N, C-alpha and C positions, 0 to 999 in steps of 0.2 A: 507494499499498500504506501503511496506516497504520502508524504508528511510535509506540512506547508512551517517553516520555521517561523514563529514571532514574535522573539526576542529582540528587545533593543536596552543601546548600549548610551550608556551616559556621560557625558564628561564631570566627576564633584571635585572638590578642596581636592581631597585623601585617593583619585586615584580613579576611577569607574562605577557605575553602578551597574550592571548585568537586569534589564524586568522584562519580566514575564506574563500575559495573566490569561485569565479562565475564568470566561460567566456561565451560572448554572444558577439551576430555574429553580429556587430554595431558599429558605429566610437564611441569614447569613447563621442562625444558630445551628442549622441540620449540618452548614460549609463549614465553622467553627470548632465541629464534631467530629467531624472528617480531618481535620486538622492536626488535634490533638491528643482523644479519646482514644487508647493502644488498639484495642482489637480495630476499631480503625482504620488506623495510622495501618497498620499488621498487612491491610488488602491494598495497601500502594504507594509505600514508603518501608512499611518494618515498622516490628513493634520497641515498643520502648518500656521500662521497666523504673520504677523510683520514687520518692515524691516528690514531684512538680508542682512548682512557684515560680517566682522571679528568684533572680537570683542564687537559683538553685541546678546542678548537675543531675541529670538524667542518665542512661543508657539507653540508645539506641543501635534497632539491629537492620543495617543497610540489606535487607530483604531480595533486592534483585540485583546483588553487584555478585558478581564470581563468587569471592568464599563466605557471603555473607558475617558479614565482620560487623560486632559491638562493637561500638564508641563511644565517647564520651560528649553530649549533646550539654551546655548552659542554657539555663534562659534568659536570656539579660531582660526582656519585659513581655507581660502579658495583660494583655485587656482584652478581656472575653466579650468573643462575637466581634471584634472592629483589630487587635492588632498582637504578632505575638511577633518579638525578636531571639535568638539563635546565635549558637556560636558552635564552633567545635574547631577542634585541630585534628586531624590526621596525618595519611602518609603524603597525602597528594599538599597536602598545604593547610592554612587556615579558613574557617567559612564563616563568614558573617551574613547571616540570611534575617529579612523577615518580609511575614506575611502578614499584609491589611486585605480588609472584607471593604466592600462597600456595599448595603444593598436599598433596592429602589423597586417599586412595587412587586417584591417579592422573588428579584433576580437576585442575585451578588457574586461580583463580580471580587474574585479572587487577583490581587495584586504582589509579581513576589520579586523579591528581591534579592539581587546576591551584591555586597559589597566589592570589591571587587579592591586590593592598592594595585594587582599589575593586569593586564590582561593577559597573559602566556595562558597559554592551552587552553582561551577560552574556546576555541573549536569543540573542543570536547566536555568543555559546563554547559556550554548554551546548549549542545542537542542532548546532555544526561538529561539537563532539564525538562528540555521540554517533552524524556520520556513522562519523566517521574510525574512529571505535572497529569499528560494524557494516559497514567495511569489510576491517579486520581479519578482523573473523567469516566473512566473504565468502572473503576472501582463503585464509581455512582451511578452510575443508568445502566449498570449490569451490561454494556458493548464487552467485543472481546480486547481482553489487554495485545496491548504494540505490542509488537516486534524490539525489538532494540537494532535491529537489522534498516529498522527505516528511517533513523534518527543519524545512526556515525555508520560510516563514514557523510553517510548522503548530507548533513545537513553543513557538514564542514566551510564548505564554500560562500555557504552566508554566512557563520561566522565571524569568520575571516575579514568578510566585505566591510563587518561592521564595525573591525578593528581600523579598518584602512579610512574608511570614510567619515570616523571620531577626530583620525590624527595622532 
């Protein structure tokens, strides 16, 4: 299946923000549950364990990666049904992620942001987040799970182009 990349890259004072969005015909509370409840995150990202809350660290399993690694993720901010900011460090670097929800007339937009200090590897990162967010969509609407091969390497030129146009 041909997937269309939708990420955007914005320059910031500290680097760049990679921004992806998805829209759901559901209230923000339901989409929030897909982002925060371990049995629901397991369907698209992976399960997590621990005592969640701002300033606390949980363990998250990246269930759709090759080795299904567990990693520690710090909850930097949590505003229920509106905004979740998390950070983690793994073998591939440091990840500063922010998810925000905006509901209008029963439709909720998810805005996913990765704050980047460097655009190195963005072709892989962008394709990876497109894949995970489409897994989220599939987990919610019952559509078939996407195949990673539909994202990578097919989306690499798009994301490399974002870097070139960002200057």
